[in-house]
C-alpha positions, 0 to 999 in steps of 0.5 A: 199371379203364381197360379196363372204362371204355373198353369202357363208353364205346365201348358207350354212345357208338356214334356217336362210335365209329363216327365214329372207325372210319369215319375210320380206314377212309377213311384206310387205304383211301386210303393203301392205294390210293395205295401200291398205285397208286404201286407199279404206276406205278413198275412200269409206268415201269420196264417202259416204260423197259426196253421202249424202252431196254433193262434195262442199268444201265451201259454201257462203250464202247471197244476191248474184247477177250474177256479184257476182257469176262471181266474185267468179268464177273468183277468182284465186283458185276457180275451180267452183262455182254454185248456189245451187237451193235446198237451195236458197230461195228468195234473199238468194242465196247459192253458192257451191264453189270448189277449185283447191288447197283445202288446202288454203280454210280457207284463201281464203273463208274469202277473197271472202266474204270480196270482196263480201261485206258479213259478215264472217259468210256467209262462211261455210265449208264442214268440214267432207269432208275436214277432209278426206283430212287432212284439218282442221279449224285452229280455231277448237280446236277439229278437226275430226282426223279420217284420222290422226288416220288411219295414226297413226295406220299404223305407230304403225303397222309398228313399230310392224312389225319391231319386226318380222324382227328384231329378224330374223336378230338378230338370223342370225347376232348373229350366226356370232359374233365369225366370225366378231370378227376374221375379226375385229381383222385383220383390218375390220372396224365397218362400213365394218361389218355393210355395209356387213350385210345391203347388205345381208339384201337387197339381202335377202329381195328385192324379198320377199318385192316385192312379199309380196306387190303384194300379199297384193294388191290381199288380199286387193281386196279379203277383200273388196269383203268379206266386201261387202258380209258381209255388203250387207244388211246394210241400207244406205251403198253403195257398195265399189269398189276396187281402187288402185293408184301407189302412194299407191304401192310406199308408201307400198314399201317405208314402207316395205323397211324402216321396213327391213332397220331399222330391219337389222340396229338395230342388225347390229349396235349393232354387229359392236360396239362389240370389237374384244375380246368380239366378239371372246369370244362370241359363240352365245350359250345359257348361262343357269342360274345354280343358279335358279330353275324352281320348278313348272316345276320340280314338274310337269315334273321332270328333263326335266321340270327343264332343260326346265325352265333353257333353257327358262330363258336363252332365256327370252330376245330373247322370249320377243317379243313372250311373249308380242305379244301372251299375247296381242293377247290372251287378245285382242281376248278374251276381244273383243269377250266377249265385243261383246257378252255382247254388243249383249246381252245388245242391244237385251235387250234394243232395239231388244227384247224390241221393237220387237213387237212395230214396223216393219217399222218406217218412219220419216217425216222431218220438218213436223207437224203431222197435215200436213200429209194426207196419214195416211189412205192410209198407213193403207189400204196398203197390209201387214199393220196390224196397223199404228200410227203417232205421234209427240213429244213435251215438257211441264211441270206441277205442281203435288201437294204433296198430289197427290203423290202416297202412294208407292212413299211416302213410299220410302221417297217421290218424292225427294228421288226417282227422285232426281234433276229430279223434282223441289220441290216448296211450296206444289207441285213439278214441273215435266217435262211432255213429250207430245206425240201427236198421230193421232186420229185413232192411239189414239183410238187404244191406248184407246182400248189397255188399255180398255177404251171407244175410244174418242179424247177429253182428255189425257191419263196419263202414270202414272208410275215412275221408282223405282230406289231404289229397281231396276236397269236400266236393270230390271226396276220396276215401281210405280204409280206416282200419286194417279189418283184422278184428272180428269183434268191436267194443262199443261204449256209451258216448256219455258213460264210458264205463258202459260198453259192449262187445259185438261181432263184426260181420263185415268191413265195407266202404259201401254204405247202405241205400239210405238218404244219410250223410255220415261224419267224415272222421267216424267209424259208422256201425250198421246194426240190425234191430235184433242186436240193438235190442240186446245192447240198447241198455248199455249204449243208449243215446238213441235219437227220438225219431225213426226214419222209413226209407222207401224206394219206388218202382222205376219210372214212377211219376210225381202223381203216382209217388204222391199217392204212394206217399199218402198210402205209406203215411196212412199206414203209419200215422194211425198210431204215430205222429209222422212227417213225410216227403218224396224225392220228386216233389222235393225237387219240384219244390226246390225249383219253385222256391228258387224261381220265386226268389229269383223273381223277387230279387230280379224285380228289385234289380229291375226297379234299380234299372227303372230308376236309372232309365227314368233319370236318363229320360228326364235328362233327354227330355230337357235336351232342348233347354240344356243343349240348344246353344251347344248344338247351334254352335256345332251346326254353325261350324258345319256339323250335320244331323248325321254327326249329331245322331252319331253323338247321341248314339255314342252318349247312349252307348257310354251311359248304358255301357259304362255300368256294364264295364264296371259290372262284368269284372266284378261279376267275374271276380265274384264267380271265380271266388264262389267256384274256388270256395265251393271246389266246383269244376269251372266247366260245370258253371260255364255250361249252365251260365245264365248268359241268355237272361243276362244278355236279355236284361242288358239289351233291355237297358240298352234299348230303353236308354237308346229310346230316351236318346232317340226321343230327345235327339228327335226333338232337338233335330226337329226344332228350329234352334235359331228360334229357340235361342231367340226366345231363350227367356221364354223357354 
């Protein structure tokens, strides 16, 4: 009997059935897409880690002989163990170990080192790679949680998607409360009613879930392709290859199935608990709030506005999902675009625009002092090179007598008032941090010419400036002279050993920094020293950083392709003897824009998902118009309401449903943007010129359009229906 009843209802209520099938299809599509994307992101992360760091899982370092290596290889859970020739030095042998069951690595590695007679510190773990398999060090209080974060997002989205189907099932099931009340009064049990409704859910959703899951795979394939196109110019990124696994499909089907079952079970359980009398008395129609009035809508739209407001209040609970989802989607989309716009403006200020004339190619020579690099002249004569300079950074300190502090600083209350705790006050002097930039001799001579002094390599050039933090902000800094520029020499001391010091001549004081891609600390006295001088004082000053940097300026008007070729030639000239990393300015900007677009695409898709949830809720309600509102509109028409007035009511309701989230969002967005502009000290006009008005307007219009479409479909069905016949057949609807 129940089977025949369900089949009859599905056949007679196609709109409601289509609503449920569409909701199930959308949910399955998104879940399948997300499962597939997360699987591919995970694969990509693992591939990237292996390409950059290797596929080893554990590493043992120590005096390891052939017998020890065999002991490791013969350990029960070890899959392979090989000597890492690159990292091994002398008697210190490094063995890379992979395990069959990786989950026991944190138990097995200590056992291996103990068996070899090595200290526990001899074992190290590839924590980044292991974390991608959800394997964490039990002793680590803050383990990497990226994959856990992915899983939490998937669960949250699954719960969100339940809202789509739940409302569709609720609309369909509530349409039959009256009927189920009759069945219950003649002996139907709550369990039978619930089982009937769950069977209907299975029949309606099986095919949409399967089709949606398959289409989600195809959509994932397309998404990976689009990401490859957008990120093809991102440096250091390998191309993502679409991969899939039957377990991913099984997980997507399982998640979709659970989502459908939970969505159907919630309203079915609630309906089955109604007493026969409650169910029979329930007609499933809207109950208008007669005591409340919509004054704003009444003032703006007249009697139709008053009636629309009453109807919306009656549907408040049913439309709660729409209001919340559309509000979050509007807020998320507008805040996201405004944030990325402000971030782009800030990045241009602090990086691309600031340093666009300071570098074209940067090469970092790892673990190598500037005195050991012999290819600088070879780089200078490469085709396309306009200028080049090599430099290495070091840390030092110096004492500045109070009498040498500039008059401008004293006028602001002294060095302590300007620099605060960044300097240390002593008896009659200040201890000031003194960063040292060691430049190759040819590059230093170029700097001498830049500031207008005779090129020589016998002393230091002092960057004599300090940030006026009292009268300017970090975004638009103003500088004052640090010292009076009266000293012909400066005494630098070792930052860690103050007894080691050296006095060197001052060639010049300047507030003009060399053409390098460097940012210098605000309350320091930076020294630019040629390599010839550094060789004499390095023993006393020390504290040099491990890496050396080579800055290259290319010919004016160079293209990205030409700059990539030049970068490759520079790397080829240096990399034969050293380990190097390189980047170029144009490629860096392209990569930054690509990453920004990719992030906006992902976050924008999430906002679109929230909007789809809200719109789906609106469609579910409008498709139930004939059942819910037939008596309401029959009453309106009995007192002379025309179809034109009915259309006006529907337009007002659509405007309120789509407009209310917008009215909530806009003030919050304005507050957020104002806070961000204030916090970052940006000029508001800069943001207004680049404000993302067009994409935000397009998103808003799309939401308004779909909400209007939902009301158009529901309203058209209502107005094309014979309400007298609908009321007469009330018990059959």
